[in-house]
C-alpha positions in Angstrom: 170.0 45.5 31.1 168.7 42.2 29.8 164.9 42.6 30.1 162.1 40.0 30.0 158.6 41.1 29.1 155.8 38.8 30.1 152.6 38.7 28.0 151.1 38.2 24.6 148.6 40.9 23.9 148.4 44.3 22.3 149.6 45.9 25.5 152.7 43.8 25.4 153.4 44.6 21.8 153.2 48.4 22.6 155.4 47.9 25.7 158.0 45.9 23.7 158.0 48.6 21.0 158.7 51.3 23.6 161.1 49.3 25.8 163.3 48.7 22.7 163.7 52.5 22.4 165.2 52.7 25.9 168.9 53.5 26.4 168.8 51.1 29.3 167.7 48.1 27.2 170.5 45.9 25.8 168.4 42.8 25.2 164.7 42.3 25.3 163.0 38.9 25.3 159.2 38.4 25.4 157.2 35.4 26.6 155.1 34.1 25.1 154.7 37.0 22.6 152.6 37.0 19.4 153.2 37.4 15.7 153.8 41.1 15.9 156.1 41.0 18.9 158.3 38.3 17.3 158.9 40.6 14.4 160.8 43.0 16.7 162.2 40.8 19.6 162.9 37.1 20.3 159.9 35.3 21.9 159.9 32.2 24.1 156.8 30.1 24.2 156.1 30.0 28.0 152.6 30.8 29.0 151.8 33.6 31.4 150.3 31.2 33.9 153.4 29.0 33.9 155.1 30.7 36.9 157.8 28.0 37.4 158.7 28.2 33.7 158.9 32.0 33.7 161.1 32.1 36.7 163.4 29.5 35.2 163.5 31.5 31.9 164.5 34.6 33.8 167.3 32.7 35.5 168.5 30.9 32.4 168.6 34.1 30.4 170.4 36.0 33.2 167.6 38.6 33.1 168.3 41.9 35.0 164.7 43.2 35.0 161.3 41.6 34.4 158.2 43.7 33.3 154.9 41.9 33.8 152.2 42.9 31.3 149.0 41.0 32.1 147.0 40.5 35.3 147.0 36.7 35.6 150.7 36.2 36.5 150.4 39.1 38.9 147.5 37.5 40.8 149.3 34.2 40.7 152.3 35.7 42.5 155.0 35.8 39.7 156.5 38.9 41.2 157.0 37.3 44.6 158.7 34.3 43.1 161.1 36.5 41.0 162.0 38.7 44.0 162.6 35.6 46.1 165.4 34.7 43.6 166.8 38.2 43.5 165.4 39.4 40.1 164.0 42.9 40.1 160.4 43.0 38.7 157.9 45.6 37.8 154.5 44.7 39.2 152.7 44.3 42.5 153.0 41.4 44.8 150.3 38.7 44.9 148.6 40.2 47.9 148.7 43.7 46.4 147.4 42.4 43.1 144.1 41.6 44.9 143.2 45.2 44.0 142.4 43.7 40.5 142.1 40.1 41.4 139.1 40.6 43.8 136.5 43.3 43.2 135.2 42.7 46.7 138.6 43.3 48.2 138.8 46.7 46.5 135.3 47.7 47.5 136.0 46.8 51.1 139.2 48.9 51.0 137.2 51.8 49.6 134.7 51.5 52.5 137.5 51.3 55.1 139.4 54.3 53.8 136.5 56.4 52.6 137.4 56.3 48.9 134.5 57.5 46.8 132.9 54.6 44.9 129.5 53.1 44.3 127.4 51.7 47.1 127.6 47.8 47.1 127.1 44.5 48.8 128.9 41.1 48.3 127.2 37.8 47.8 128.0 34.1 47.4 124.5 32.7 47.3 121.7 33.3 44.7 118.7 33.9 47.0 120.2 36.7 49.2 121.5 38.4 46.0 118.0 38.3 44.4 116.5 39.6 47.6 118.9 42.5 47.5 118.1 43.1 43.8 114.4 43.3 44.7 115.1 46.1 47.2 117.5 48.0 44.9 115.8 47.7 41.5 117.4 48.5 38.2 119.6 49.8 36.6 122.2 48.0 38.6 125.7 46.5 38.1 126.6 42.9 38.7 130.4 42.0 38.9 132.1 38.7 39.2 134.6 39.0 42.1 137.5 37.4 40.3 139.3 37.8 37.0 137.2 37.5 33.9 139.3 38.9 31.1 137.5 42.3 31.3 134.1 40.7 30.7 133.0 40.0 34.2 130.7 43.0 34.5 127.0 43.2 33.6 125.4 46.6 33.5 121.8 45.5 33.9 119.2 48.0 32.8 116.3 45.8 33.9 115.7 43.5 36.9 115.3 40.6 34.6 118.8 41.2 33.1 120.2 41.5 36.6 118.5 38.3 37.8 119.9 36.4 34.8 123.4 37.7 35.5 123.2 36.9 39.2 122.1 33.3 38.5 124.6 32.7 35.7 127.5 34.0 37.8 126.7 32.3 41.1 125.8 29.0 39.5 129.2 28.9 37.9 127.9 29.1 34.3 129.4 32.4 33.3 132.8 32.8 34.8 133.5 29.6 36.8 135.3 30.2 40.1 135.7 33.9 39.3 131.9 34.3 39.6 131.6 32.2 42.8 131.4 35.5 44.7 129.8 38.6 43.2 129.6 42.3 44.0 126.3 44.0 43.3 126.7 47.8 43.2 124.9 51.0 42.5 124.6 52.1 38.8 126.8 55.2 38.5 125.8 57.7 35.9 128.5 59.8 34.1 131.4 59.3 31.8 134.2 56.9 32.3 137.9 57.9 32.4 141.0 55.8 32.8 143.7 57.4 35.0 147.2 55.8 35.3 149.9 56.4 37.9 153.1 54.7 38.8 153.8 54.0 42.5 156.7 52.5 44.4 154.5 51.9 47.4 154.9 55.3 48.9 155.2 58.0 46.1 152.8 58.4 43.2 153.8 59.6 39.8 150.9 60.5 37.5 151.1 58.7 34.1 148.4 60.4 32.0 144.9 59.5 31.0 142.8 57.7 28.3 139.2 56.9 27.6 138.3 53.2 26.9 135.3 52.0 25.0 134.0 48.8 26.8 130.8 48.0 24.9 131.2 45.9 21.8 128.9 48.0 19.6 128.8 51.5 18.2 127.2 54.1 20.5 128.2 52.0 23.5 125.7 49.2 22.8 126.0 45.5 23.5 127.9 43.5 26.1 131.0 44.6 27.9 134.4 43.6 26.4 138.0 43.9 27.4 138.0 47.1 25.4 137.2 47.9 21.8 139.3 51.1 21.5 140.7 54.1 23.3 142.1 57.5 22.9 144.5 59.6 25.0 144.3 62.1 26.7 140.8 61.8 28.0 138.7 64.8 27.0 137.3 65.3 30.5 140.6 65.7 32.3 141.3 69.1 33.9 143.9 70.0 36.6 141.1 70.2 39.1 139.8 66.8 38.3 143.3 65.3 38.4 143.9 66.8 41.8 140.7 65.2 43.1 141.7 61.8 41.7 145.1 61.9 43.2 144.1 63.4 46.6 140.7 61.6 47.2 141.3 58.2 45.4 144.9 57.3 44.7 146.7 58.6 47.8 144.3 57.0 50.3 144.5 53.7 48.3 148.3 53.6 48.4 148.4 54.7 52.1 145.7 52.2 53.0 147.4 49.3 51.2 150.7 50.0 52.9 148.9 50.3 56.3 147.2 47.0 55.8 150.5 45.2 55.0 150.0 45.1 51.2 152.2 47.9 49.8 151.4 48.4 46.1 154.3 48.7 43.7 153.7 49.0 39.9 151.1 50.8 37.8 147.8 51.7 39.3 145.1 52.0 36.7 141.9 53.6 38.1 138.7 53.2 36.1 136.7 56.2 37.1 133.2 57.5 36.6 132.9 61.3 36.4 129.7 63.2 37.0 129.4 66.9 37.6 133.2 67.2 37.7 133.4 64.7 40.6 135.2 61.3 40.2 134.3 58.0 41.8 136.2 54.7 41.5 134.6 52.1 39.3 137.5 49.6 39.6 141.3 49.2 39.9 143.5 47.3 37.5 147.0 46.4 38.7 148.6 46.7 35.2 148.5 48.9 32.1 145.1 48.8 30.4 144.6 47.2 27.0 144.0 49.1 24.7 144.8 52.2 26.7 148.5 51.2 27.0 148.8 51.4 23.2 147.7 55.1 23.2 149.9 56.0 26.1 153.1 54.4 24.6 152.5 56.4 21.4 152.5 59.6 23.3 155.2 58.9 25.9 158.5 60.8 25.1 160.4 59.7 28.2 162.4 56.5 28.7 159.9 53.9 29.8 162.4 51.5 31.4 164.0 54.3 33.5 160.5 55.1 34.9 159.6 51.5 35.6 162.9 50.6 37.1 162.8 53.6 39.5 159.3 52.4 40.5 160.7 48.9 41.3 163.7 50.3 43.1 161.6 52.5 45.4 163.1 55.6 43.9 160.3 57.3 42.1 161.0 60.6 43.9 164.4 60.7 42.0 163.0 60.5 38.4 161.9 63.4 36.2 158.1 63.2 35.6 157.3 61.7 32.2 157.1 64.0 29.2 154.2 63.5 26.8 153.5 64.5 23.2 150.8 67.2 22.8 149.4 65.2 19.9 146.6 62.8 20.9 146.6 59.1 20.0 143.8 56.7 19.2 143.5 52.9 19.1 140.8 50.9 17.1 140.6 47.3 18.2 139.9 44.7 15.5 138.2 41.7 17.0 137.2 38.3 15.6 133.6 37.7 14.6 131.5 36.7 17.7 133.6 38.5 20.3 133.1 38.7 23.3 131.4 35.3 23.0 132.8 32.4 21.0 135.0 33.3 18.0 136.4 31.6 15.0 140.1 30.9 15.1 142.9 30.5 12.6 141.4 33.0 10.0 144.0 34.7 7.7 144.7 38.5 8.0 146.1 40.2 5.0 147.0 43.8 4.1 148.9 44.6 7.3 152.0 45.9 5.5 149.9 48.4 3.4 147.9 49.5 6.4 151.1 50.1 8.4 152.6 52.4 5.7 150.0 55.1 6.4 151.5 58.2 8.0 151.4 58.2 11.9 149.9 54.7 12.0 151.3 52.0 14.3 149.7 48.5 14.3 150.0 46.4 17.5 149.2 42.7 17.5 147.2 40.9 20.2 145.7 37.5 19.3 147.9 36.6 16.3 150.1 33.7 15.2 152.6 33.5 12.4 152.3 30.3 10.4 153.5 29.4 6.8 154.2 33.1 6.1 150.6 34.1 7.0 149.3 36.0 10.0 146.4 34.1 11.7 143.8 35.4 14.1 143.8 33.1 17.2 142.2 35.4 19.8 139.1 37.5 20.5 140.7 40.9 20.3 143.3 40.5 17.5 144.8 43.9 16.4 145.1 47.4 17.8 145.2 49.8 14.8 146.7 53.0 16.3 147.4 56.5 15.1 148.5 59.9 16.3 147.4 63.3 14.9 147.3 67.0 15.6 143.8 66.4 17.1 141.6 63.4 17.9 139.7 63.7 14.6 142.9 63.5 12.5 144.2 60.5 14.6 140.9 58.7 14.1 140.9 59.4 10.3 144.3 57.8 10.0 143.4 54.8 12.1 140.3 54.0 10.1 142.2 54.5 6.8 144.5 51.8 8.0 141.6 49.6 9.2 140.1 49.8 5.7 143.3 48.5 4.1 143.3 45.4 6.3 141.8 42.4 4.5 140.2 40.2 7.2 136.6 39.3 6.4 136.2 37.5 9.8 137.1 40.6 11.7 135.1 43.6 12.9 135.6 46.9 14.8 133.6 49.8 16.2 133.5 52.7 13.8 133.0 55.4 16.4 136.1 55.3 18.7 136.4 58.7 20.5 132.9 59.7 19.4 132.4 61.7 22.7 135.6 63.7 22.1 134.8 64.4 18.5 
């Protein structure tokens, strides 16, 4: 097949790296890509929110299959537009992508179908939200309803923190239109786990686990980010816990979406909080996580394209379940100074070739640009330095050895990825 991959992040670099290994892939094109992706496949400079441009590209390039990486084109309806012109595409419809595009939509679905999650209320005005806060107290969680690049969640440990978050979001200061509606929910104690499953709208195919590190600083301190690192598989996962996740959370979600007229087809990424062996849903994403995707692709032994195409064709029951390496994998995100707030752009990154020569290391680019034979940092999260090993500790050792060979004074990373597992 001729395949188009949409996106420009570390997730898409990892997907491109894996798609190229597929026996079903004759040609792979990525749009818009980044400096790392363009080293392995041709890239076209069409932005992920240019829906007309992406549809035209798929038609002009006679694409047989489109794989959508990030959430923005999914929420904007790219998959609907591609299906309307007869091009198979991996990813949910615009209506189904509301599972990620609107936190309030997901919470209401959970309430309707008795899916375990935190207690919550939705607000569009500051005063009722503050009145609710007075009753509930802190700690408490404030979430922008819409997309906010993984940063629209404030875990407020005091009422003052919560009050500031409510006022910033609902006034439009923090996340613009994405924060015009908010969800205030109960603070859930426990440990977070990321669980992935493929679904064709009726069947569910488990797709392994990871644990992300959302806070910017070591020891899970500082503000939430899009993810500062991950490892796979998640240390908490047991057959009993997986059975509860599939039975109590995923199956009612897929059945409920279908019953409500929004059948979900694609990858369902459940962010979960586990306490005393019981999972509750934190949120859904409608695409592979970043940086979790990087760790999953390093461990996947099966043909990715075969799995994703079966999902799109409604034939998941016909495929062999994915096979995974027993060796764990780990990803350390290198971000630009200042992230998740304002960052400095166009700084030079050196030493990537030396870092990539370390055994079992794979470096995936995110916010990078190639210019005048230099690699420039142009984003917040810029590199995913990944490694595999016979255990999590050895994978981590290799990843940080590679990090230390990268010469980028304006970059930083957490030094404690997988600290709970180790």
